[in-house]
KELOMI-273161 format. One line per 8 residues: their letters; for each residue x, y, z of N, C-alpha, C. Coordinates in steps of 0.05 Angstrom, whole numbers, plus 5000, padded with zeros to 4 digits. Each point is the difference from the previous one (the first is absolute). Example, Ala and Ser with C-alpha at 12.3 -4.5 7.8 and 13.67 -1.06 7.14 Angstrom:
AS	5264/4886/5156/4982/5024/5000/5018/5024/5000; 4993/5021/4986/5016/5024/5001/4985/5022/5014;
% end
This chain:
XXXXXXXX	4883/5689/4998/5021/4982/4990/4993/4970/5004; 4990/4994/5025/4992/4973/5006/4977/4991/4981; 4981/5017/4995/4978/4993/4983/5010/4996/4971; 5019/5016/4991/5011/4997/4973/5014/4974/4997; 5017/4993/5021/5014/4975/4999/4981/4976/5000; 4978/5003/5016/4981/4978/5001/4986/4995/4973; 4993/5022/4987/4987/4998/4973/5020/4988/4980; 5025/5009/5002/5020/4989/4982/5004/4970/5004;
XXXXXXXX	5001/4992/5026/5003/4972/5007/4977/4983/4989; 4975/5010/5003/4977/4985/4990/4999/4999/4970; 5011/5021/4987/5000/5001/4971/5021/4981/4988; 5024/5000/5012/5022/4983/4990/4996/4971/5008; 4989/4995/5024/4996/4973/5010/4970/4997/5007; 4984/4995/4980/4971/4998/5004/4991/4976/5016; 4977/5002/5013/4989/4978/5015/4985/4981/4982; 4991/4978/5011/4985/4979/4985/4972/5011/4995;
XXXXXXXX	4990/4996/4975/4974/5009/4993/4978/4982/5011; 4975/5008/4997/4977/4984/5009/4998/4975/4983; 4985/4981/5010/4997/4974/4986/4989/5005/4972; 5013/4987/4980/4993/5004/4972/4977/4982/4991; 4992/4982/5018/4978/4982/4993/5010/4974/4988; 4981/4981/4998/5008/4974/4989/5011/4981/5020; 5004/4975/4993/5011/4980/5018/5029/5004/5006; 5009/4989/5022/5028/5001/5007/5016/4982/4981;
XXXXXXXX	5025/5007/4995/5017/4985/4982/5004/4972/5011; 5005/4981/4983/5005/4972/5008/5027/4996/5013; 5019/5018/4993/5027/4998/5011/5006/5023/5018; 5018/4996/5019/5007/5020/5020/5013/5024/4986; 5019/4996/4983/5014/5023/4987/4982/5013/4979; 4981/4985/4989/4981/5012/4983/4983/5021/5015; 4993/4993/5024/4985/5019/5017/5018/5024/5008; 5025/4995/5006/5019/5022/5006/5000/5020/4978;
XXXXXXXX	5003/4991/4976/5002/5019/4977/4973/5013/4994; 4978/4985/5005/4974/5011/4994/4993/5024/5018; 5007/4998/5025/4992/5021/5019/5022/5021/5005; 5025/4994/4993/5021/5019/5008/5023/5002/4979; 4993/4997/4975/5021/5000/4979/5015/5027/5000; 4986/5022/5000/5012/5026/5000/5017/5005/5025; 4991/4991/5023/5014/5004/5025/5026/4982/5000; 4998/4976/4989/5023/4982/5000/5023/5012/4982;
XXXXXXXX	4993/5013/4978/5021/5012/4983/5014/5022/5015; 4986/5017/5013/5013/5022/5015/5016/4989/5024; 4989/4981/5014/5014/4988/5022/5025/4986/4991; 4999/4987/4977/5023/4986/4989/5022/5020/4993; 4993/5022/4987/5020/5021/4993/5013/5011/5025; 4984/5005/5021/5010/5011/5025/5019/4980/5013; 4993/4974/4998/5017/4979/5011/5027/4998/4986; 5000/5002/4973/5024/4998/4985/5020/5022/5005;
XXXXXXXX	4991/5023/5009/5018/5021/5007/5018/4992/5023; 4991/4982/5017/5015/4991/5023/5023/4981/4993; 4999/4987/4977/5020/4979/4993/5029/5011/5002; 5006/5022/4986/5028/5009/5000/5010/5007/5028; 4982/5006/5018/5009/5009/5027/5007/4977/5018; 4995/4975/4992/5004/4977/5017/5030/4995/5006; 5017/5003/4980/5028/4994/5003/5017/5024/5007; 4989/5024/4998/5016/5024/5006/5011/5000/5029;
XXXXXXXX	4984/4994/5020/5011/4999/5028/5023/4981/5003; 4999/4977/4986/5022/4981/5002/5026/5011/4989; 4999/5013/4978/5024/5012/4989/5010/5023/5018; 4982/5015/5012/5009/5021/5018/5013/4988/5025; 4989/4977/5010/5013/4987/5023/5028/4991/4993; 5003/4989/4976/5027/4991/4991/5019/5023/4998; 4991/5022/4989/5017/5023/4997/5008/5012/5027; 4980/5001/5019/5006/5011/5026/5021/4984/5014;
XXXXXXXX	4998/4974/5000/5020/4983/5014/5027/5001/4986; 5000/4997/4974/5026/4997/4985/5015/5026/4997; 4986/5022/4998/5013/5026/4995/4999/5019/5023; 4976/5005/5010/4997/5020/5022/5012/4990/5026; 4993/4975/5008/5009/4989/5026/5029/4992/4998; 5007/4984/4980/5028/4991/4998/5019/5023/4995; 4991/5019/4984/5017/5023/4994/4998/5023/5020; 4984/4996/5021/4996/5020/5021/4992/5027/4989;
XXXXXXXX	4982/5000/4980/4991/5025/4988/4974/5009/5012; 5001/5019/5018/4976/5009/5014/4981/5014/4980; 5011/5017/4983/4983/5014/4981/4986/4981/4981; 5015/4980/4991/4989/4980/4982/4978/4983/5014; 5006/4994/5026/4980/4986/5016/4974/5015/5002; 5002/5026/5005/4976/5017/5003/4985/5002/4973; 5016/5002/4978/4988/5002/4974/4984/4975/4993; 5012/4977/5004/4987/4974/4995/4976/4997/5019;
XXXXXXXX	5003/5009/5025/4978/4998/5019/4976/5017/4992; 5005/5024/4990/4979/5017/4990/4986/4988/4976; 5015/4988/4982/4989/4988/4976/4983/4975/5008; 5010/4985/5019/4985/4977/5010/4974/5008/5012; 5000/5022/5016/4976/5010/5012/4980/5009/4979; 5009/5013/4979/4983/5009/4978/4986/4977/4986; 5015/4978/4996/4989/4976/4987/4979/4988/5018; 5005/4998/5026/4981/4989/5018/4974/5016/5001;
XXXXXXXX	5003/5027/5000/4976/5017/5000/4984/4997/4974; 5014/4998/4978/4986/4996/4974/4985/4973/5000; 5014/4979/5009/4987/4974/5001/4976/5000/5018; 5003/5012/5023/4978/5001/5019/4976/5015/4990; 5005/5023/4987/4978/5016/4988/4985/4985/4979; 5015/4987/4982/4987/4986/4978/4984/4976/5010; 5012/4986/5020/4985/4977/5012/4975/5008/5015; 5002/5024/5012/4976/5010/5015/4977/5005/4980;
XXXXXXXX	5007/5014/4978/4979/5006/4980/4989/4974/4988; 5018/4981/4995/4991/4974/4989/4982/4985/5019; 5007/4999/5025/4984/4986/5020/4973/5012/5004; 4999/5027/5000/4975/5014/5003/4982/4994/4976; 5011/4999/4976/4985/4995/4976/4990/4971/5000; 5016/4981/5009/4992/4972/5002/4976/4998/5019; 5001/5015/5022/4978/4999/5020/4974/5011/4987; 5002/5021/4984/4976/5011/4987/4989/4980/4981;
XXXXXXXX	5017/4985/4985/4990/4980/4981/4986/4978/5015; 5013/4990/5022/4988/4978/5016/4973/5008/5010; 4997/5024/5011/4975/5008/5011/4979/5004/4979; 5009/5010/4976/4981/5004/4978/4989/4973/4990; 5017/4980/4998/4990/4974/4991/4982/4987/5021; 5007/5003/5025/4984/4990/5022/4972/5013/4999; 4999/5026/4995/4974/5014/4997/4984/4988/4977; 5013/4995/4977/4986/4989/4977/4987/4973/5007;
XXXXXXXX	5015/4982/5012/4989/4974/5007/4977/5002/5020; 5004/5017/5020/4978/5002/5020/4975/5011/4987; 5002/5019/4983/4976/5011/4987/4987/4979/4982; 5017/4984/4987/4989/4979/4982/4983/4981/5016; 5009/4991/5023/4986/4980/5016/4978/5013/5017; 5003/5025/5008/4978/5013/5015/4976/5005/4982; 5005/5007/4975/4977/5006/4982/4987/4976/4988; 5011/4976/5006/4988/4975/4990/4993/4983/5024;
XXXXXXXX	4974/4997/5005/4992/4984/5023/5008/4971/4996; 5003/4985/5022/5009/4971/4998/4982/4984/4981; 4973/5004/5001/4983/4984/4983/5004/5005/4970; 5011/5024/4994/5005/5007/4971/5024/4985/4990; 5020/4995/5016/5024/4987/4991/5000/4970/5008; 4981/4992/5016/4999/4972/5007/5019/4991/5021; 5010/5019/5017/5019/4993/5021/4988/5006/5027; 5010/4987/5020/4990/5004/5027/5008/5026/5012;
XXXXXXXX	4985/5009/5021/5007/5025/5013/5027/4999/5013; 5008/4977/5011/5026/4998/5014/5022/5005/4980; 4998/4989/4976/5021/5005/4980/5001/5029/4992; 4976/5013/4996/4999/5028/4993/5013/5017/5022; 4994/4994/5025/5012/5016/5022/5030/4996/5001; 5010/4975/4995/5029/4995/5001/5014/5016/4978; 4988/5002/4976/5012/5014/4978/5000/5030/5006; 4978/5011/5010/4998/5029/5005/5018/5008/5023;
XXXXXXXX	5002/4983/5021/5015/5009/5024/5030/4996/4997; 5010/4978/4989/5029/4995/5000/5012/4992/4973; 4986/4983/4985/5011/4989/4976/5005/5022/4979; 4982/5020/4999/5003/5022/4981/5026/5015/5006; 5006/5004/5026/5025/5014/5007/5025/4985/4991; 4999/4974/5002/5023/4984/4991/5004/5002/4970; 4978/4998/4985/5002/5003/4971/5010/5028/4993; 4989/5021/5013/5008/5027/4994/5030/5004/5006;
XXXXXXXX	5009/4990/5023/5028/5003/5007/5018/4986/4980; 4992/4977/4990/5017/4986/4981/5000/5015/4973; 4978/5010/4991/4999/5015/4975/5020/5023/5000; 5002/5014/5023/5018/5023/5002/5029/4992/4997; 5008/4976/5010/5028/4992/4999/5006/4979/4978; 4980/4992/4985/5002/4978/4982/5021/5003/4979; 5006/5024/4991/5020/5005/4979/5024/5015/5011; 4995/5021/5016/5021/5017/5009/5019/4986/5020;
XXXXXXXX	4989/4983/5017/5017/4987/5020/5020/4981/4987; 4991/4981/4984/5021/4983/4987/5018/5015/4982; 4990/5022/4987/5016/5016/4983/5023/5014/5016; 4993/5011/5022/5020/5014/5017/5020/4981/5011; 4991/4977/5012/5018/4982/5012/5018/4986/4980; 4989/4993/4977/5017/4987/4979/5020/5020/4990; 4992/5025/4995/5019/5021/4991/5022/5005/5020; 4993/5000/5026/5019/5004/5021/5021/4978/5001;
XXXXXXXX	4990/4975/4999/5018/4977/5001/5019/5000/4976; 4989/5005/4976/5017/5000/4976/5020/5022/5001; 4992/5023/5010/5019/5023/5001/5023/4994/5018; 4994/4990/5024/5021/4994/5020/5017/4977/4990; 4987/4979/4989/5016/4977/4991/5019/5008/4977; 4990/5017/4982/5017/5009/4978/5024/5017/5011; 4994/5016/5020/5022/5016/5012/5021/4982/5012; 4991/4980/5016/5019/4982/5013/5016/4984/4980;
XXXXXXXX	4987/4991/4978/5014/4984/4980/5021/5017/4986; 4995/5025/4995/5019/5017/4987/5024/5006/5018; 4995/5005/5026/5021/5009/5018/5018/4976/5008; 4987/4978/5008/5016/4976/5009/4984/4975/4994; 5004/4988/4976/4983/4978/4991/5001/4975/5019; 5023/4993/5010/5002/4975/5016/4983/5002/5025; 5003/5022/5015/4984/5002/5025/4970/5002/4993; 4994/5014/4978/4972/5003/4992/4987/4973/4994;
XXXXXXXX	5014/4983/4984/4989/4974/4992/4995/4983/5024; 5020/4999/5019/4997/4983/5024/4976/5009/5017; 4998/5027/5003/4978/5010/5017/4973/4996/4987; 4998/5005/4974/4974/4997/4986/4991/4971/4999; 5019/4981/5000/4994/4972/4999/4983/4992/5024; 5003/5014/5023/4985/4993/5024/4971/5008/4998; 4993/5016/4980/4972/5008/4996/4983/4978/4988; 5013/4981/4985/4986/4979/4986/4984/4982/5019;
XXXXXXXX	5012/4990/5022/4985/4982/5018/4974/5013/5011; 5000/5026/5004/4976/5013/5010/4977/4997/4980; 5006/5003/4974/4980/4997/4979/4990/4971/4999; 5018/4981/5004/4992/4972/4999/4981/4993/5023; 5007/5010/5024/4984/4994/5024/4972/5011/4997; 4998/5025/4990/4973/5011/4997/4984/4985/4978; 5014/4992/4979/4987/4986/4979/4988/4973/5009; 5013/4987/5019/4990/4975/5011/4978/5004/5020;
XXXXXXXX	5002/5021/5016/4980/5004/5021/4975/5014/4991; 5001/5015/4978/4977/5017/4993/4975/4984/4991; 5003/4978/4985/4975/4985/4993/4985/4990/5025; 5015/4993/5020/4987/4991/5025/4986/5023/5013; 5013/5023/5002/4987/5024/5012/4976/5008/4984; 5000/4998/4974/4977/5007/4983/4976/4983/5007; 5005/4974/5003/4978/4982/5007/4988/5006/5028; 5017/5006/5019/4991/5007/5027/4984/5027/4999;
XXXXXXXX	5010/5019/4984/4986/5026/4998/4972/4996/4987; 4999/4984/4979/4974/4996/4987/4980/4987/5019; 5009/4980/5015/4982/4987/5019/4991/5019/5022; 5019/5017/5009/4992/5019/5022/4979/5020/4990; 5004/5011/4976/4980/5020/4990/4973/4987/4997; 4999/4976/4990/4975/4986/4997/4986/4995/5026; 5016/4992/5020/4988/4994/5027/4991/5025/5014; 5015/5023/4996/4991/5025/5013/4973/5009/4988;
XXXXXXXX	4997/4997/4974/4974/5006/4987/4978/4982/5011; 5006/4974/5002/4981/4982/5010/4992/5006/5029; 5019/5010/5015/4994/5007/5028/4981/5024/5001; 5005/5020/4983/4981/5022/4999/4972/4992/4991; 4998/4982/4981/4974/4991/4991/4986/4984/5022; 5016/4984/5014/4989/4983/5021/4988/5017/5023; 5014/5021/5007/4990/5017/5022/4975/5015/4992; 4998/5007/4974/4976/5015/4991/4977/4982/4994;
XXXXXXXX	5004/4974/4997/4978/4982/4992/4980/4997/5023; 4974/5001/4993/4979/4997/5019/4986/4973/4997; 4981/4995/5017/4983/4977/4998/5013/4974/5010; 5019/5002/5019/5012/4976/5011/4996/5001/5030; 5002/4976/5013/4999/4999/5029/5026/5011/5011; 4999/5006/5026/5024/5013/5013/5024/4983/4999; 4997/4973/5004/5023/4983/4999/5014/5000/4973; 4984/5000/4979/5012/5000/4973/5013/5027/4995;
XXXXXXXX	4987/5022/5009/5012/5027/4996/5027/5002/5014; 5004/4987/5022/5026/5002/5014/5021/4981/4989; 4991/4976/4992/5019/4979/4993/5014/5006/4974; 4986/5009/4979/5012/5004/4974/5021/5023/5001; 4994/5024/5011/5020/5021/5001/5024/4991/5017; 4996/4986/5022/5023/4991/5016/5019/4982/4984; 4989/4982/4985/5016/4982/4984/5016/5016/4979; 4987/5019/4988/5014/5017/4979/5022/5016/5013;
XXXXXXXX	4995/5012/5023/5020/5016/5014/5024/4982/5006; 4996/4976/5009/5022/4981/5007/5016/4993/4975; 4986/4996/4977/5015/4994/4976/5016/5024/4989; 4988/5024/5003/5015/5024/4992/5025/5003/5017; 4997/4995/5026/5022/5002/5019/5023/4981/4992; 4993/4975/4993/5020/4981/4992/5015/5009/4974; 4984/5010/4981/5012/5008/4974/5019/5024/5004; 4992/5019/5017/5016/5023/5005/5027/4993/5013;
XXXXXXXX	4999/4981/5019/5024/4991/5013/5019/4986/4980; 4989/4983/4984/5017/4986/4979/5012/5020/4981; 4984/5020/4992/5010/5021/4982/5023/5015/5013; 4996/5008/5026/5020/5016/5014/5026/4984/5004; 4997/4974/5007/5024/4984/5004/5017/4997/4975; 4987/4995/4978/5015/4997/4975/5012/5027/4991; 4985/5021/5003/5010/5027/4992/5024/5008/5017; 4998/4995/5026/5022/5008/5018/5025/4983/4995;
XXXXXXXX	4996/4974/4993/5022/4983/4994/5016/5010/4976; 4985/5007/4978/5014/5011/4977/5014/5026/5006; 4988/5017/5017/5012/5025/5008/5027/4996/5014; 5000/4981/5019/5025/4995/5015/5022/4989/4981; 4993/4982/4982/5019/4990/4981/5012/5022/4982; 4982/5018/4991/5010/5022/4983/5018/5019/5016; 4994/5005/5025/5018/5016/5016/5027/4988/5004; 5001/4973/5003/5025/4986/5003/5016/5002/4974;
XXXXXXXX	4987/4998/4977/5014/5002/4975/5011/5028/4996; 4985/5020/5009/5010/5028/4998/5025/5003/5016; 5000/4989/5025/5024/5002/5016/5024/4986/4988; 4995/4977/4986/5022/4987/4987/5011/5016/4976; 4982/5015/4987/5009/5017/4978/5019/5022/5010; 4993/5013/5023/5017/5020/5012/5027/4988/5008; 4999/4976/5012/5024/4987/5008/5018/4995/4976; 4989/4992/4978/5016/4995/4976/5014/5025/4990;
XXXXXXXX	4987/5023/5002/5012/5025/4992/5024/5006/5018; 4996/4996/5026/5022/5004/5019/5024/4982/4994; 4994/4974/4996/5022/4981/4996/5014/5004/4973; 4985/5001/4979/5012/5003/4974/5013/5028/4997; 4985/5020/5009/5011/5027/4998/5024/5004/5018; 4999/4988/5024/5023/5002/5018/5025/4986/4988; 4995/4977/4988/5023/4986/4987/5012/5016/4977; 4983/5012/4983/5010/5016/4978/5014/5025/5011;
XXXXXXXX	4990/5012/5022/5014/5023/5011/5027/4993/5011; 5002/4977/5014/5026/4991/5010/5019/4995/4978; 4990/4990/4977/5018/4995/4977/5005/5026/4984; 4988/5022/5009/5004/5025/4986/4986/5003/4974; 4978/4984/4996/4986/5000/4975/4974/5015/5001; 4993/5012/5022/4976/5016/5002/5003/5021/5022; 4981/5017/5003/5001/5022/5019/4981/4996/5023; 5006/5011/5023/4983/4998/5024/4973/5013/4994;
XXXXXXXX	5001/5022/4985/4975/5014/4994/4981/4983/4984; 5010/4982/4983/4983/4982/4985/4986/4981/5018; 5014/4989/5020/4987/4981/5018/4978/5014/5015; 5005/5025/5010/4980/5015/5015/4975/5005/4982; 5006/5009/4975/4978/5007/4982/4984/4975/4992; 5014/4977/4997/4987/4975/4992/4982/4989/5022; 5009/5002/5025/4984/4991/5022/4974/5016/5002; 5003/5026/4996/4976/5018/5000/4983/4993/4975;
XXXXXXXX	5013/4996/4977/4985/4994/4976/4985/4974/5001; 5013/4980/5013/4987/4974/5002/4975/5002/5017; 5001/5015/5022/4976/5004/5016/4979/5015/4985; 5009/5020/4985/4981/5016/4983/4987/4982/4978; 5015/4979/4992/4990/4983/4979/4982/4977/5012; 5007/4990/5024/4984/4979/5011/4972/5009/5009; 4999/5025/5008/4973/5011/5008/4981/5000/4976; 5008/5011/4976/4982/4998/4977/4994/4971/4991;
XXXXXXXX	5020/4983/5002/4995/4972/4994/4979/4988/5018; 5003/5006/5026/4980/4991/5020/4972/5011/4993; 5000/5026/4992/4974/5012/4993/4988/4987/4975; 5018/4993/4981/4990/4986/4976/4988/4972/5007; 5014/4986/5018/4990/4974/5008/4973/5003/5015; 4998/5020/5017/4975/5006/5014/4978/5007/4980; 5008/5016/4980/4981/5007/4979/4990/4976/4985; 5018/4981/4995/4992/4976/4986/4980/4984/5017;
XXXXXXXX	5005/5000/5027/4981/4987/5017/4972/5013/4999; 5000/5027/5002/4975/5015/4999/4986/4997/4973; 5016/5000/4979/4988/4996/4973/4986/4974/4998; 5014/4979/5009/4988/4973/4999/4974/4999/5016; 5000/5011/5024/4976/4999/5017/4979/5019/4990; 5008/5023/4989/4981/5019/4990/4985/4990/4975; 5014/4984/4984/4986/4987/4977/4977/4983/5010; 5005/4986/5022/4979/4983/5011/4977/5018/5010;
XXXXXXXX	5007/5021/5016/4980/5017/5011/4985/5016/4979; 5014/5010/4980/4986/5015/4979/4981/4982/4985; 5007/4975/4995/4983/4982/4986/4974/4996/5015; 5002/4998/5027/4976/4996/5016/4983/5026/5000; 5012/5023/5000/4985/5025/4999/4987/5004/4973; 5015/4994/4979/4989/5003/4973/4977/4981/4995; 5002/4976/5010/4978/4980/4997/4975/5010/5015; 5005/5012/5024/4977/5010/5015/4987/5024/4987;
XX	5014/5015/4983/4989/5024/4988/4979/4994/4979; 5000/4975/4991/4980/4991/4980/5009/5006/4971;
% end
């Protein structure tokens, strides 16, 4: 049975094929489609199955509070609880299969890149050994990991946000609009900070490669051999600290904005409940929904950061491939 399931899994969700030959694409997403078009289609379909399940737990929470708890219906409570558990198990199972498939795609692309650079000596491509080693050891893994999530991750998170936002707007538009408005500053903050992070990332990658080349370079006296790598290490250290400081500052601001969004749901929802214009179950469901929505928004912002930096890194790898 296990062998049959394994063959079925490999047949329905195939791995990345061997390198098809030719130069790497000039664009990052051109490369994504070149090496994993078939895999991205299957991964996208699997991801879209998860969309309808995003808002189901919220509605079940609302029904549990408004009908089972308020009405003291034990049987109804158990029925809703069983349905909630079934939805969670279905979501978990689908996400597990999706995550495993993403990992297979990432490792497949990493293997392709490593084979490409292993089979071409540095003198054939005109690049230094330090750059080749950096690509084979770590940069290929970063590119492979991004290829795996390049389409399915933004697809899943965008679908989740839209599903939950649509549910909230239909159930209680006023609370939904106030809560969703607090997501806008997060986008603005990331948009302002990302160009700076991109520049720091580009400089760091270049310096790390230079460090590898400097260590491997022969024909210098001992003082020169020690001085140049030390200077590069110090510069990399400074860049990494600046990168971390800016990244952590944006993270703290986004967490503060998320807290303000939850507070707005409590205040506006509480006021409407006192006025008899909404239900307690809606407030409970919306607080849960807002957290479920802010996590995908945060993932999308993080993806935008990785996309911006990966374009820089991919360009460097593609240029090195000749």
